[in-house]
Backbone as CSV, one residue per row, in Angstrom:
resi,resn,N_x,N_y,N_z,CA_x,CA_y,CA_z,C_x,C_y,C_z
1,ALA,0.838,-1.191,0.000,0.000,0.000,0.000,0.875,1.243,0.000
2,MET,0.462,2.254,-0.753,1.274,3.462,-0.849,1.359,4.199,0.481
3,THR,0.310,4.121,1.303,0.342,4.807,2.599,1.336,4.151,3.552
4,ASP,1.688,2.899,3.329,2.654,2.205,4.188,4.098,2.502,3.800
5,ALA,4.303,3.006,2.603,5.659,3.271,2.117,6.116,4.659,2.556
6,PRO,7.370,4.815,3.007,7.876,6.145,3.360,7.994,7.025,2.121
7,PRO,8.015,8.351,2.297,8.069,9.267,1.149,9.213,8.982,0.180
8,LEU,10.389,8.644,0.706,11.533,8.382,-0.170,11.254,7.202,-1.096
9,LEU,10.677,6.134,-0.562,10.368,4.961,-1.376,9.296,5.275,-2.409
10,ARG,8.291,6.049,-2.021,7.230,6.401,-2.972,7.810,7.150,-4.166
11,LEU,8.705,8.097,-3.889,9.286,8.870,-4.983,10.254,8.021,-5.803
12,LEU,10.957,7.102,-5.160,11.817,6.173,-5.897,11.009,5.379,-6.920
13,LEU,9.847,4.902,-6.493,8.987,4.131,-7.397,8.533,4.982,-8.576
14,ARG,8.236,6.240,-8.315,7.802,7.115,-9.407,8.944,7.393,-10.373
15,GLU,10.136,7.631,-9.833,11.281,7.901,-10.692,11.655,6.691,-11.548
16,ARG,11.334,5.501,-11.069,11.609,4.288,-11.832,10.443,3.916,-12.742
17,HIS,9.447,4.802,-12.796,8.266,4.634,-13.652,7.453,3.395,-13.279
18,LEU,7.547,2.966,-12.033,6.743,1.840,-11.564,5.380,2.297,-11.073
19,VAL,5.275,3.552,-10.683,3.988,4.155,-10.346,3.876,5.471,-11.107
20,SER,2.665,5.962,-11.246,2.407,7.172,-12.021,2.362,8.405,-11.127
21,ARG,2.283,9.557,-11.773,2.117,10.809,-11.038,0.765,10.852,-10.338
22,ASP,-0.228,10.150,-10.858,-1.526,10.087,-10.184,-1.425,9.329,-8.865
23,LEU,-0.603,8.290,-8.838,-0.461,7.492,-7.625,0.424,8.200,-6.594
24,VAL,1.432,8.928,-7.066,2.304,9.725,-6.191,2.338,11.134,-6.768
25,PRO,1.355,11.982,-6.410,1.213,13.278,-7.068,2.207,14.346,-6.632
26,SER,2.743,14.261,-5.422,3.598,15.338,-4.923,5.058,15.093,-5.266
27,GLU,5.788,16.179,-5.507,7.190,16.090,-5.889,8.074,15.630,-4.738
28,ASP,7.584,15.710,-3.500,8.372,15.272,-2.354,7.940,13.902,-1.835
29,GLY,6.991,13.270,-2.550,6.545,11.940,-2.161,5.682,11.897,-0.915
30,GLN,5.278,13.074,-0.401,4.557,13.111,0.871,3.119,12.625,0.747
31,LYS,2.445,12.984,-0.339,1.021,12.677,-0.456,0.797,11.270,-1.017
32,ALA,-0.070,10.520,-0.337,-0.450,9.190,-0.820,-1.869,8.920,-0.359
33,ALA,-2.791,8.826,-1.298,-4.194,8.610,-0.952,-4.389,7.195,-0.421
34,PRO,-5.264,7.013,0.574,-5.525,5.675,1.106,-6.170,4.768,0.057
35,GLY,-5.926,3.474,0.179,-6.525,2.507,-0.736,-5.780,2.328,-2.037
36,ARG,-4.628,2.979,-2.172,-3.847,2.852,-3.403,-2.620,1.990,-3.152
37,ALA,-2.253,1.199,-4.155,-1.133,0.273,-3.980,-0.492,-0.033,-5.326
38,VAL,0.650,-0.711,-5.273,1.334,-1.154,-6.490,1.965,-2.516,-6.222
39,ALA,1.987,-3.355,-7.254,2.667,-4.649,-7.188,3.563,-4.769,-8.412
40,PHE,4.784,-5.260,-8.213,5.706,-5.423,-9.339,6.699,-6.529,-9.015
41,GLY,7.312,-7.080,-10.056,8.280,-8.149,-9.886,9.686,-7.622,-9.718
42,ALA,10.621,-8.530,-9.432,12.008,-8.143,-9.198,12.644,-7.508,-10.431
43,SER,12.213,-7.917,-11.615,12.784,-7.366,-12.849,12.272,-5.966,-13.157
44,GLU,11.177,-5.564,-12.506,10.540,-4.258,-12.710,10.024,-4.077,-14.133
45,CYS,9.836,-5.172,-14.858,9.324,-5.084,-16.227,7.808,-4.917,-16.259
46,VAL,7.133,-5.403,-15.228,5.676,-5.363,-15.174,5.246,-4.846,-13.812
47,SER,4.236,-3.970,-13.793,3.674,-3.502,-12.527,2.164,-3.356,-12.672
48,VAL,1.481,-3.450,-11.540,0.036,-3.264,-11.485,-0.258,-2.204,-10.440
49,MET,-0.858,-1.096,-10.870,-1.262,-0.038,-9.942,-2.724,-0.227,-9.569
50,VAL,-3.014,-0.118,-8.291,-4.363,-0.340,-7.773,-4.982,0.995,-7.374
51,ASN,-6.186,1.254,-7.882,-6.936,2.476,-7.571,-6.170,3.740,-7.952
52,GLU,-5.549,3.689,-9.139,-4.941,4.903,-9.689,-6.068,5.698,-10.342
53,GLU,-6.065,5.855,-11.670,-7.183,6.502,-12.361,-8.343,5.521,-12.508
54,ASP,-8.011,4.255,-12.707,-8.989,3.166,-12.742,-8.680,2.200,-11.601
55,HIS,-9.524,1.197,-11.440,-9.282,0.226,-10.371,-7.929,-0.456,-10.546
56,LEU,-7.604,-0.805,-11.790,-6.318,-1.418,-12.091,-5.686,-0.726,-13.293
57,ARG,-4.393,-0.513,-13.208,-3.628,-0.048,-14.364,-2.444,-0.992,-14.521
58,LEU,-2.428,-1.715,-15.614,-1.360,-2.670,-15.890,-0.289,-1.986,-16.728
59,GLN,0.961,-2.212,-16.378,2.053,-1.559,-17.091,3.154,-2.566,-17.383
60,ALA,3.639,-2.559,-18.615,4.749,-3.427,-19.009,5.794,-2.588,-19.722
61,MET,7.060,-2.808,-19.401,8.148,-2.030,-19.990,9.229,-2.964,-20.520
62,SER,9.996,-2.460,-21.476,11.161,-3.190,-21.966,12.219,-2.182,-22.370
63,ALA,13.476,-2.551,-22.183,14.575,-1.666,-22.551,14.767,-1.682,-24.058
64,GLY,15.264,-0.569,-24.595,15.486,-0.503,-26.027,14.182,-0.375,-26.790
65,TYR,14.279,-0.472,-28.096,13.104,-0.300,-28.950,12.414,-1.649,-29.133
66,GLN,11.723,-2.108,-28.086,11.064,-3.413,-28.105,9.596,-3.267,-27.703
67,ILE,8.844,-2.542,-28.506,7.433,-2.314,-28.207,6.671,-3.632,-28.188
68,GLY,6.989,-4.515,-29.131,6.294,-5.797,-29.208,6.465,-6.628,-27.952
69,LEU,7.668,-6.620,-27.379,7.924,-7.381,-26.157,7.120,-6.824,-24.987
70,ALA,7.089,-5.499,-24.860,6.307,-4.882,-23.786,4.820,-5.194,-23.952
71,TRP,4.342,-5.132,-25.177,2.928,-5.429,-25.450,2.608,-6.884,-25.103
72,GLN,3.521,-7.791,-25.446,3.322,-9.207,-25.122,3.216,-9.406,-23.613
73,ARG,4.087,-8.746,-22.864,4.047,-8.860,-21.404,2.726,-8.332,-20.851
74,ALA,2.277,-7.203,-21.400,1.013,-6.620,-20.937,-0.160,-7.544,-21.254
75,GLN,-0.148,-8.142,-22.450,-1.231,-9.050,-22.844,-1.305,-10.269,-21.927
76,GLU,-0.154,-10.816,-21.587,-0.130,-11.996,-20.709,-0.733,-11.673,-19.348
77,LEU,-0.367,-10.526,-18.790,-0.913,-10.125,-17.498,-2.398,-9.807,-17.612
78,ASP,-2.782,-9.152,-18.700,-4.187,-8.801,-18.922,-5.060,-10.054,-18.985
79,ARG,-4.614,-11.052,-19.729,-5.386,-12.292,-19.853,-5.493,-13.016,-18.513
80,PHE,-4.412,-13.004,-17.762,-4.415,-13.659,-16.448,-5.446,-13.012,-15.528
81,LEU,-5.472,-11.686,-15.491,-6.392,-10.980,-14.597,-7.826,-11.019,-15.108
82,GLU,-7.995,-10.907,-16.426,-9.350,-10.875,-16.979,-10.074,-12.207,-16.776
83,ALA,-9.332,-13.286,-16.668,-9.947,-14.590,-16.406,-10.435,-14.712,-14.967
84,ARG,-10.002,-13.766,-14.125,-10.321,-13.846,-12.709,-11.116,-12.656,-12.180
85,LEU,-11.182,-11.571,-12.945,-11.847,-10.350,-12.484,-12.887,-9.889,-13.501
86,PRO,-14.008,-9.315,-13.040,-15.059,-8.842,-13.959,-14.778,-7.423,-14.464
87,PHE,-13.960,-7.283,-15.490,-13.665,-5.971,-16.052,-14.928,-5.353,-16.653
88,ALA,-15.055,-4.027,-16.526,-16.214,-3.309,-17.070,-16.030,-3.111,-18.571
89,THR,-16.925,-3.711,-19.359,-16.836,-3.600,-20.815,-18.202,-3.303,-21.411
90,ASP,-18.179,-2.766,-22.631,-19.391,-2.500,-23.397,-19.199,-3.127,-24.774
91,ALA,-20.224,-3.787,-25.272,-20.112,-4.496,-26.547,-19.718,-3.569,-27.689
92,GLU,-20.148,-2.307,-27.623,-19.868,-1.360,-28.705,-18.617,-0.530,-28.431
93,LEU,-18.452,-0.084,-27.186,-17.360,0.831,-26.862,-16.063,0.125,-26.484
94,GLY,-16.163,-1.048,-25.896,-14.969,-1.735,-25.413,-14.828,-1.583,-23.911
95,TYR,-13.596,-1.444,-23.436,-13.366,-1.286,-21.999,-13.836,0.095,-21.545
96,LEU,-14.501,0.139,-20.397,-14.988,1.394,-19.826,-14.003,1.851,-18.756
97,THR,-13.509,3.070,-18.917,-12.444,3.564,-18.042,-12.817,4.899,-17.425
98,GLY,-12.061,5.279,-16.394,-12.324,6.535,-15.715,-12.087,7.741,-16.604
99,CYS,-11.090,7.661,-17.482,-10.780,8.750,-18.410,-11.368,8.426,-19.782
100,PRO,-12.170,9.328,-20.362,-12.807,9.052,-21.662,-11.824,8.701,-22.775
101,THR,-10.611,9.276,-22.746,-9.655,9.002,-23.823,-9.098,7.584,-23.764
102,ASN,-9.326,6.881,-22.654,-8.865,5.494,-22.549,-9.946,4.478,-22.886
103,VAL,-11.180,4.956,-23.088,-12.278,4.050,-23.443,-11.966,3.385,-24.788
104,GLY,-12.230,2.106,-24.876,-11.952,1.356,-26.105,-11.063,0.180,-25.775
105,THR,-9.862,0.176,-26.329,-8.918,-0.895,-25.991,-8.326,-0.695,-24.601
106,GLY,-8.273,0.564,-24.153,-7.639,0.862,-22.870,-6.127,0.824,-22.939
107,LEU,-5.580,0.728,-24.154,-4.132,0.576,-24.318,-3.446,1.914,-24.562
108,ARG,-2.397,2.171,-23.801,-1.494,3.287,-24.059,-0.132,2.700,-24.404
109,ALA,0.280,2.866,-25.635,1.602,2.412,-26.062,2.511,3.632,-26.147
110,SER,3.676,3.557,-25.533,4.554,4.725,-25.522,6.015,4.318,-25.609
111,VAL,6.822,5.247,-26.095,8.264,5.055,-26.210,8.949,6.292,-25.643
112,MET,10.002,6.075,-24.849,10.791,7.182,-24.319,11.997,7.394,-25.229
113,LEU,12.156,8.614,-25.737,13.241,8.929,-26.662,14.107,10.055,-26.116
114,HIS,15.413,9.938,-26.343,16.334,11.022,-26.011,16.638,11.767,-27.304
115,LEU,16.221,13.041,-27.363,16.336,13.838,-28.590,17.107,15.127,-28.317
116,PRO,18.399,15.031,-28.011,19.163,16.226,-27.633,19.367,17.225,-28.762
117,ALA,19.560,16.743,-29.991,19.767,17.672,-31.108,18.485,18.433,-31.422
118,LEU,17.369,17.725,-31.483,16.085,18.391,-31.724,15.754,19.348,-30.582
119,GLY,16.190,19.000,-29.369,15.965,19.889,-28.238,16.703,21.207,-28.373
120,LEU,17.801,21.215,-29.139,18.568,22.447,-29.358,17.980,23.304,-30.469
121,VAL,17.173,22.698,-31.323,16.581,23.422,-32.455,15.064,23.341,-32.302
122,ARG,14.507,24.288,-31.582,13.097,24.219,-31.201,12.168,24.147,-32.408
123,SER,12.497,24.858,-33.474,11.627,24.862,-34.650,11.520,23.466,-35.259
124,GLU,12.620,22.712,-35.227,12.596,21.353,-35.758,11.830,20.417,-34.822
125,LEU,11.947,20.661,-33.524,11.215,19.845,-32.553,9.713,20.031,-32.715
126,GLU,9.296,21.260,-33.014,7.870,21.523,-33.236,7.341,20.725,-34.428
127,LYS,8.179,20.497,-35.432,7.765,19.689,-36.580,7.499,18.242,-36.154
128,VAL,8.298,17.752,-35.218,8.086,16.399,-34.694,6.756,16.329,-33.961
129,PHE,6.485,17.358,-33.135,5.211,17.405,-32.416,4.040,17.367,-33.399
130,ALA,4.147,18.159,-34.466,3.064,18.234,-35.453,2.877,16.897,-36.169
131,ALA,3.983,16.249,-36.528,3.897,14.949,-37.205,3.254,13.907,-36.301
132,ALA,3.580,13.953,-35.019,2.994,13.011,-34.064,1.493,13.227,-33.945
133,GLN,1.082,14.477,-33.857,-0.344,14.788,-33.714,-1.138,14.334,-34.930
134,ARG,-0.558,14.472,-36.112,-1.251,14.033,-37.333,-1.468,12.520,-37.338
135,THR,-0.625,11.803,-36.618,-0.741,10.348,-36.552,-1.584,9.897,-35.360
136,GLY,-2.091,10.850,-34.599,-2.876,10.505,-33.419,-2.036,10.206,-32.197
137,LEU,-0.782,10.687,-32.213,0.124,10.465,-31.093,0.411,11.776,-30.378
138,ALA,0.788,11.688,-29.116,1.101,12.865,-28.313,2.555,12.796,-27.865
139,VAL,3.173,13.967,-27.698,4.544,14.056,-27.200,4.497,14.687,-25.815
140,ARG,5.012,13.963,-24.825,4.975,14.435,-23.438,6.376,14.416,-22.850
141,GLY,6.468,14.838,-21.592,7.758,14.910,-20.921,8.199,13.598,-20.303
142,LEU,9.198,13.687,-19.435,9.852,12.509,-18.868,8.902,11.593,-18.121
143,TYR,7.907,12.175,-17.433,6.982,11.363,-16.633,5.578,11.349,-17.213
144,GLY,5.471,11.553,-18.526,4.171,11.440,-19.167,3.363,12.714,-19.096
145,GLU,2.051,12.553,-19.089,1.124,13.675,-19.189,1.358,14.699,-18.084
146,GLY,1.481,15.972,-18.495,1.634,17.053,-17.534,3.057,17.279,-17.061
147,SER,4.024,16.513,-17.562,5.406,16.675,-17.116,6.243,17.358,-18.192
148,ARG,7.414,17.857,-17.770,8.302,18.558,-18.686,9.348,17.608,-19.268
149,ALA,9.942,18.043,-20.378,10.930,17.211,-21.074,12.312,17.438,-20.474
150,ALA,12.532,16.995,-19.249,13.817,17.169,-18.586,14.888,16.335,-19.280
151,GLY,16.061,16.932,-19.473,17.172,16.206,-20.081,16.947,15.798,-21.516
152,ASP,16.046,16.480,-22.214,15.722,16.189,-23.620,15.112,14.803,-23.813
153,PHE,14.441,14.292,-22.778,13.704,13.037,-22.897,12.243,13.337,-23.210
154,TYR,11.730,12.634,-24.212,10.344,12.834,-24.637,9.642,11.481,-24.714
155,GLN,8.386,11.483,-24.295,7.577,10.270,-24.331,6.540,10.407,-25.445
156,ILE,6.566,9.479,-26.396,5.629,9.469,-27.517,4.587,8.393,-27.247
157,SER,3.299,8.748,-27.269,2.260,7.751,-26.991,0.975,8.101,-27.726
158,ASN,0.079,7.106,-27.852,-1.206,7.355,-28.515,-2.110,8.208,-27.634
159,GLN,-2.941,9.052,-28.272,-3.817,9.964,-27.539,-5.166,9.340,-27.211
160,ILE,-5.683,8.496,-28.098,-6.988,7.867,-27.883,-6.880,6.371,-28.168
161,THR,-7.849,5.609,-27.643,-7.837,4.160,-27.874,-9.104,3.673,-28.560
162,LEU,-10.131,4.527,-28.634,-11.414,4.124,-29.212,-11.332,4.097,-30.736
163,GLY,-11.865,3.039,-31.340,-11.933,2.955,-32.794,-10.718,2.348,-33.456
164,ARG,-9.714,1.971,-32.677,-8.529,1.323,-33.234,-8.213,0.080,-32.415
165,SER,-7.702,-0.923,-33.086,-7.321,-2.142,-32.383,-5.992,-1.928,-31.667
166,GLU,-5.697,-2.809,-30.730,-4.418,-2.734,-30.031,-3.261,-2.855,-31.020
167,ALA,-3.400,-3.773,-31.972,-2.340,-3.978,-32.960,-2.103,-2.722,-33.793
168,GLN,-3.180,-2.013,-34.158,-3.043,-0.796,-34.952,-2.357,0.309,-34.156
169,LEU,-2.703,0.426,-32.879,-2.069,1.436,-32.028,-0.567,1.186,-31.928
170,VAL,-0.189,-0.068,-31.777,1.229,-0.414,-31.697,1.915,-0.156,-33.034
171,ARG,1.254,-0.502,-34.141,1.845,-0.276,-35.471,2.046,1.207,-35.745
172,ASP,1.085,2.043,-35.337,1.219,3.490,-35.544,2.470,4.019,-34.848
173,LEU,2.690,3.553,-33.624,3.863,3.994,-32.871,5.141,3.465,-33.507
174,GLU,5.120,2.197,-33.887,6.306,1.591,-34.511,6.647,2.255,-35.839
175,ALA,5.652,2.805,-36.527,5.897,3.472,-37.806,6.496,4.857,-37.618
176,LEU,6.087,5.560,-36.555,6.536,6.943,-36.371,7.908,7.040,-35.719
177,VAL,8.199,6.181,-34.754,9.439,6.309,-33.983,10.689,6.281,-34.865
178,PRO,10.837,5.361,-35.822,12.030,5.395,-36.672,12.168,6.698,-37.454
179,ARG,11.054,7.294,-37.848,11.105,8.577,-38.561,11.639,9.676,-37.650
180,ILE,11.200,9.673,-36.395,11.687,10.676,-35.444,13.184,10.493,-35.197
181,LEU,13.610,9.247,-35.024,15.024,8.979,-34.768,15.891,9.365,-35.963
182,GLU,15.402,9.125,-37.169,16.144,9.522,-38.362,16.245,11.041,-38.449
183,TYR,15.183,11.726,-38.076,15.186,13.186,-38.063,16.187,13.702,-37.043
184,GLU,16.227,13.072,-35.870,17.197,13.444,-34.840,18.618,13.282,-35.363
185,ARG,18.892,12.173,-36.057,20.230,11.938,-36.596,20.604,12.986,-37.641
186,LYS,19.637,13.383,-38.464,19.916,14.406,-39.481,20.240,15.748,-38.836
187,VAL,19.503,16.103,-37.785,19.771,17.370,-37.094,21.124,17.312,-36.397
188,ARG,21.482,16.156,-35.836,22.808,16.006,-35.227,23.903,16.255,-36.263
189,ALA,23.755,15.648,-37.431,24.757,15.805,-38.485,24.853,17.259,-38.930
190,LEU,23.707,17.926,-39.026,23.693,19.329,-39.433,24.377,20.209,-38.395
191,LEU,24.085,19.969,-37.119,24.719,20.748,-36.053,26.225,20.508,-36.031
192,LEU,26.629,19.261,-36.234,28.055,18.941,-36.232,28.778,19.635,-37.376
193,LYS,28.108,19.759,-38.504,28.712,20.402,-39.671,28.755,21.914,-39.527
194,GLU,27.675,22.512,-39.040,27.551,23.969,-39.042,27.881,24.626,-37.701
195,GLN,27.810,23.855,-36.592,28.032,24.462,-35.276,28.951,23.598,-34.411
196,ARG,29.952,23.011,-35.027,30.837,22.102,-34.297,31.502,22.791,-33.103
197,GLY,32.013,23.988,-33.326,32.687,24.707,-32.245,31.780,24.947,-31.056
198,ALA,30.546,25.344,-31.332,29.586,25.595,-30.256,29.246,24.306,-29.512
199,LEU,29.149,23.198,-30.242,28.858,21.915,-29.602,30.008,21.466,-28.708
200,VAL,31.241,21.603,-29.200,32.413,21.235,-28.399,32.450,22.057,-27.121
201,ASP,32.158,23.347,-27.243,32.142,24.221,-26.070,31.040,23.808,-25.092
202,ARG,29.874,23.478,-25.613,28.748,23.066,-24.760,29.113,21.808,-23.963
203,VAL,29.719,20.841,-24.646,30.112,19.598,-23.980,31.194,19.862,-22.934
204,ALA,32.177,20.695,-23.284,33.272,20.995,-22.355,32.765,21.719,-21.110
205,ARG,31.851,22.660,-21.293,31.289,23.374,-20.144,30.524,22.415,-19.227
206,SER,29.773,21.513,-19.834,28.979,20.585,-19.030,29.860,19.637,-18.226
207,ILE,30.892,19.078,-18.853,31.760,18.163,-18.112,32.527,18.912,-17.034
208,GLY,32.907,20.157,-17.319,33.598,20.956,-16.311,32.735,21.217,-15.094
209,LEU,31.482,21.586,-15.331,30.565,21.850,-14.222,30.255,20.583,-13.429
210,LEU,29.997,19.496,-14.118,29.650,18.256,-13.421,30.811,17.720,-12.594
211,ARG,32.042,18.008,-12.998,33.208,17.508,-12.266,33.657,18.431,-11.138
212,THR,33.102,19.651,-11.087,33.583,20.600,-10.076,32.494,21.216,-9.210
213,ALA,31.249,21.199,-9.658,30.175,21.885,-8.923,29.987,21.294,-7.532
214,ARG,29.637,22.176,-6.581,29.355,21.756,-5.205,27.862,21.685,-4.932
215,SER,27.055,22.160,-5.849,25.598,22.075,-5.738,25.040,21.930,-7.147
216,MET,24.110,20.981,-7.327,23.601,20.718,-8.669,22.127,20.311,-8.605
217,PRO,21.204,21.197,-9.031,19.778,20.843,-9.074,19.512,19.729,-10.094
218,THR,18.383,19.077,-9.951,18.048,17.935,-10.810,18.032,18.305,-12.287
219,GLU,17.276,19.348,-12.634,17.116,19.682,-14.056,18.430,20.120,-14.677
220,ALA,19.269,20.815,-13.905,20.576,21.220,-14.422,21.441,19.992,-14.680
221,ALA,21.413,19.041,-13.754,22.195,17.811,-13.934,21.744,17.053,-15.177
222,LEU,20.430,16.921,-15.353,19.906,16.211,-16.521,20.271,16.930,-17.816
223,ALA,20.247,18.261,-17.800,20.603,19.033,-18.995,22.074,18.836,-19.354
224,HIS,22.947,18.885,-18.349,24.380,18.692,-18.613,24.674,17.263,-19.065
225,LEU,24.016,16.294,-18.459,24.209,14.903,-18.883,23.718,14.688,-20.313
226,SER,22.657,15.387,-20.681,22.163,15.310,-22.057,23.211,15.850,-23.029
227,ASN,23.859,16.953,-22.658,24.929,17.506,-23.497,26.072,16.509,-23.665
228,LEU,26.431,15.828,-22.570,27.529,14.860,-22.642,27.157,13.653,-23.498
229,ARG,25.907,13.222,-23.396,25.468,12.108,-24.237,25.505,12.501,-25.711
230,LEU,25.085,13.726,-26.012,25.156,14.201,-27.395,26.606,14.235,-27.863
231,GLY,27.502,14.704,-26.997,28.922,14.721,-27.337,29.465,13.328,-27.608
232,ALA,29.020,12.359,-26.812,29.458,10.969,-27.016,28.905,10.409,-28.322
233,TYR,27.643,10.715,-28.619,27.040,10.246,-29.872,27.823,10.757,-31.082
234,LEU,28.260,12.020,-30.996,28.899,12.675,-32.140,30.412,12.509,-32.155
235,GLY,30.969,11.801,-31.178,32.405,11.595,-31.132,33.188,12.822,-30.722
236,LEU,32.555,13.749,-30.027,33.222,14.978,-29.603,33.978,14.798,-28.291
237,ALA,33.699,13.724,-27.579,34.383,13.450,-26.315,34.513,11.940,-26.149
238,GLN,35.717,11.484,-25.854,35.942,10.054,-25.655,35.479,9.603,-24.273
239,GLU,35.531,10.516,-23.323,35.104,10.228,-21.955,34.300,11.411,-21.427
240,PRO,33.328,11.138,-20.557,32.875,9.826,-20.100,32.138,9.068,-21.202
241,THR,32.185,7.771,-21.133,31.544,6.926,-22.138,30.042,6.834,-21.880
242,LEU,29.320,6.356,-22.874,27.878,6.164,-22.713,27.573,5.158,-21.608
243,ALA,28.459,4.174,-21.422,28.248,3.189,-20.356,28.232,3.855,-18.987
244,VAL,29.008,4.915,-18.832,29.020,5.677,-17.575,27.831,6.623,-17.511
245,LEU,27.508,7.255,-18.618,26.485,8.301,-18.636,25.064,7.770,-18.513
246,LEU,24.768,6.648,-19.156,23.381,6.178,-19.216,22.751,5.959,-17.837
247,PRO,23.422,5.288,-16.882,22.787,5.096,-15.570,22.590,6.397,-14.800
248,LEU,23.405,7.401,-15.075,23.333,8.648,-14.317,22.022,9.387,-14.534
249,GLY,21.379,9.177,-15.681,20.106,9.843,-15.942,19.057,9.512,-14.901
250,VAL,19.111,8.296,-14.361,18.204,7.891,-13.280,18.801,8.235,-11.925
251,GLN,20.098,8.012,-11.767,20.740,8.170,-10.464,20.718,9.596,-9.929
252,VAL,20.655,10.608,-10.805,20.683,11.996,-10.327,19.308,12.507,-9.913
253,GLN,18.261,11.723,-10.121,16.935,12.181,-9.735,16.790,12.177,-8.216
254,LYS,15.812,12.922,-7.735,15.739,13.286,-6.317,15.893,12.121,-5.351
255,ALA,14.986,11.159,-5.443,15.011,10.057,-4.483,16.216,9.149,-4.705
256,HIS,16.584,8.935,-5.961,17.712,8.053,-6.250,19.016,8.606,-5.693
257,VAL,19.246,9.894,-5.875,20.520,10.444,-5.419,20.608,10.398,-3.898
258,GLN,19.476,10.578,-3.226,19.489,10.469,-1.771,19.744,9.027,-1.343
259,ALA,19.094,8.080,-2.011,19.277,6.667,-1.671,20.714,6.208,-1.914
260,LEU,21.368,6.784,-2.916,22.724,6.381,-3.262,23.794,7.084,-2.435
261,ALA,23.547,8.346,-2.079,24.621,9.167,-1.525,24.455,9.555,-0.063
262,GLN,23.250,9.454,0.494,23.048,9.904,1.873,23.521,8.860,2.882
263,GLU,24.276,9.300,3.876,24.739,8.428,4.957,24.552,9.136,6.302
264,PRO,23.782,8.534,7.223,22.941,7.346,7.033,21.677,7.707,6.250
265,LEU,21.103,6.738,5.571,19.918,6.970,4.748,18.693,7.209,5.619
266,GLN,17.917,8.256,5.284,16.702,8.591,6.014,15.480,8.274,5.152
267,PRO,14.352,7.862,5.769,13.151,7.525,4.992,12.416,8.736,4.444
268,GLU,12.677,9.913,5.041,12.052,11.138,4.570,12.946,11.791,3.528
269,LEU,12.325,12.476,2.564,13.106,13.172,1.551,13.803,14.371,2.189
270,CYS,15.084,14.541,1.930,15.828,15.634,2.554,15.535,16.960,1.857
271,GLU,16.019,18.040,2.450,15.801,19.376,1.900,16.473,19.504,0.529
272,PRO,15.871,20.310,-0.375,16.441,20.457,-1.717,17.907,20.874,-1.725
273,SER,18.295,21.794,-0.841,19.684,22.257,-0.822,20.638,21.128,-0.438
274,VAL,20.216,20.289,0.515,21.035,19.138,0.919,21.130,18.140,-0.229
275,ARG,20.004,17.907,-0.869,19.961,16.961,-1.985,20.828,17.444,-3.149
276,ASP,20.814,18.743,-3.426,21.632,19.285,-4.512,23.119,19.104,-4.220
277,THR,23.485,19.210,-2.939,24.875,18.978,-2.544,25.247,17.510,-2.702
278,LEU,24.345,16.621,-2.288,24.579,15.183,-2.459,24.734,14.818,-3.931
279,ARG,23.893,15.421,-4.772,23.933,15.131,-6.209,25.261,15.575,-6.810
280,ALA,25.711,16.764,-6.452,26.981,17.268,-6.975,28.138,16.372,-6.545
281,SER,28.116,15.950,-5.283,29.169,15.067,-4.778,29.153,13.725,-5.501
282,TRP,27.958,13.171,-5.721,27.827,11.896,-6.427,28.360,12.004,-7.854
283,LEU,28.026,13.089,-8.538,28.484,13.277,-9.914,29.994,13.464,-9.975
284,ARG,30.557,14.198,-9.034,32.015,14.376,-9.025,32.719,13.028,-8.888
285,ARG,32.216,12.181,-8.001,32.840,10.866,-7.801,32.689,9.986,-9.043
286,ARG,31.507,9.989,-9.645,31.256,9.117,-10.790,32.033,9.566,-12.032
287,LEU,32.279,10.869,-12.150,32.906,11.394,-13.368,34.373,11.755,-13.177
288,ALA,34.902,11.567,-11.977,36.277,11.981,-11.690,37.282,11.299,-12.606
289,SER,37.110,10.011,-12.828,38.068,9.265,-13.648,37.494,8.862,-14.993
290,ALA,36.278,9.341,-15.278,35.621,8.945,-16.527,36.039,9.845,-17.673
């Protein structure tokens, strides 16, 4: 039950995308409505949220571009539960849900993309948004609906489920994502050709700050790490490597950095200024020899 979990654990679950912003609405993890819960396995690939927007919200995830695998996991769990629970359905409309946009299949298929080059060229990013909307897809931030695109991470997902089959919703997403990634690669190549000096400077400033700063807010850390990842993609910096950078995107978030760096660990979320100091110290240690 969410009310039994301390604030730090609740926020950890949200940062790992195991629970939604609806289940843990506050940024400090303090608020948790009674009667809400989550269940998930050790692999964290599948989770079930209880009394979120609907009575049950099933979620399946997979690393990399494996939409089909995530869908398969969700289907297996859905069939298991549907054989045991009386889901609310209508012969014409499909599944009946708390939110009208989920009525129908009830399926939300989404992909998280890192688009640092498009993030630097806002006019080109707007074209991606427009292309997604024409396909019936929405572009959201790091934590889905209502969140911002921290660290140049964007979530692409279907907007409605009524009138389309689950397979069609998945195909629409699978068709658009490669186009977005190809567009990102083209913008990267263009920036490297026309603004190489500015990119090298951006990467150098970010690595300098991350290796020396004594205080580092979450969004600033994610922005600098995004710059370093772009530098690694384009071959502008040999170190730190992507193997070092990729885990840091999760580790620098509020609850994670406290869980990793605070001694002794407290169940309550610490003050932002303390957390920013912990984050800076953690980044200095991780990037000192990278």
